[in-house]
N, C-alpha and C positions, 0 to 999 in steps of 0.2 A: 346583743352579744353579752355572754356571761363573763364575769371577771375570773381570771386565772391567777394561780401562784406557781412559783417554781418549787417543787418538792425534791429534796435530795434524799436518795436512798443509799445507805451503806450496806454492803454485803460483807459479812464477816465469816471467818472460819477458824476451826482448830483442826490440825491434821495428825494429832497424837494425843492420847490421854494425858501425857505429861505436860501438855499446853495448859491444862486447867489449873487455875489458881483459886482454890476453894476459899470460901468464907464460912466460918462457923455460925451457928444459930446465935441470934442476939441474946445476951444474958438476961435471964429473968422472964423472957417471953414464953408463955405456955404454947409453944409452936410445935406442930406435927406436920410433916409432909407425907401424904399417903397417895398411893396410886389408886385412882378410881377405876376399878376393874369392870364396872358396868355403867359406863357413862352413857346416859340417854340423851337424846336431842334436847330435852328440856333443860337439863343441867348444863350441857355444853353451850347452849345458846345463852343461858344465864351468865356463865363465866365470861363468854365472849362480849356480851353487852355491858356487864358490870365492870369489867376490866377495861375494855376497849372504847366504851362510849365517850369518855372524856378526850380520847386521842383520835377521833374520827375513824374508828374501825367500822366501816359500813359495807364492805364487799359481801358479807354473808347475811346481812339483814333480810334480803328478799328470799333467802333459801326456804324451801318447803321442809316439812318434817321429814319427808323421804330423802331429800338431799342431805340433810344432817345425818340421818340414819346410815345412808350409804357411805358417807365419808367416815363416820365413826367405826364402821364395820371393817375398815381396812386392816389386814393383818399387820400387826406391829405398831399401829397408832396407839400412843399412850397419853393419858392425861394424869398429871401429878398435881395434887391440890394441897396448898398450904392452909392449915386450919389453926386459928388462934382462939383459944378458949371456946372451942366448939363452933366457931363461925368461919366460913370460907374467907380467906384473906387474899388469895391469888392462885395462879396456876401456871404451869408450864406444860405445853403440849408438844409431843414429839411425833414427827411423821417420817417414817423410813422411805427413802427414795431408792432408785436403782443403784447398783454397784457399791453398796455399803455406805452410802451417804445418809445421814439422819439430819433432818432440818428441825430446829426449834421453831415450829410454825407459829406458836403463840406463847407469849410470856408476859406476865404483868401482875399487878396488885390492884385490888379494889381501892378506891381513893382513900378511905379511912386508915389504910395500913401502909401508905407510902411514907418513907422517911424514917422507918424504925429498924432498918437493917435486915428486914425480912426478905426483900427482893434479892439481895446479893446472895444470901444463903439458899433461897429457892432456885436461883439460876445455877448455883454451884451443884446442887443436888440434881437438878434437871439435866445439866450437861453430863454429869457422871452417869446418869441413867441412859443418856443417848449413847455414850461410849460402850455400855454393857447391854444394850438393847437385844442383841442376838442371843444373849444368855437366857432371856425370857421368851424369845421367839426363834426357836431353832431353824425354822424355814428361812429366816432372814440371814443374809451374809454378815460377817463380822463388820463392825463399824470401822471405816477407814478415814472418815471425815465428818465433822459436825459443823453445820452452817446455821446462820441466823441472819435476818436483815432487820434494819430499823430505818426510820425516815425522820425527816425534820418535823413531821407532825406528831411524832411520839413524844413521850415525856422528856424533859430537858436532861435527865440523867441517864437516859437509855444507852447512848453510844459509849459514854465513859464507863458505865457498868459492865457492858460486854467486854470492852477492852481490859478492864481491871480483872476480869475473870480469865483472861488469856486469849480472847478472840482477837484476830487480826483482820483488818479491812483488806479484801482482795479486789473489790470493785466498787466504784461509786457512780451512780447514775443521777442525772437531773432530768426532770420531766415537768411539763406544764400540766396542771390539772385544775378543774373548776374549783372555785372557792365554795366550800360547804361548811355549815356550822357543825361542830361536834354534836352528835345526837344525845350524848349522855347515856345513862343506863336504860332510860325509857324513851326510845326514839319517838319523836312526835309529841311527847308530853311537855307541857309548860312547867317551868321550874316553880 
């Protein structure tokens, strides 16, 4: 019998653009946040593993190239990438759902950029882009709600970062799941 742990998941929301409490870019950082308008499966998987590897993001590791392509081809799906001095530092990915809801489906930083104020600014910009997503995708309805979820396996600052940007918890779930090692950015590779 495999060992399990209880994982708590917090579901958060904003119901108005006025809920957003933005954070400016950190002073002195050569930071740019740019929408990746041609995100290919290779780049999307790189961001997913480089950001999520330390936090046990594993659900998309078995995806095929075609599954990544089909997901990325959704109308309205957007990837915003933070760049510091020409290197990718993190990303926020927006997925439009029915009825004007936009989910921040993925958000985070590569390990070397954590703790520098970049994440709060990136989340601020990503949330603002969720609110105005229909401006860039006229076939999508106007955003009426922005959601995100985080869990007890994510970074220790995740929940308070979302709350500091104006997100409110609307549901909390606890579930048992098998204990697995965080795969790191290179699943299966030895450190």
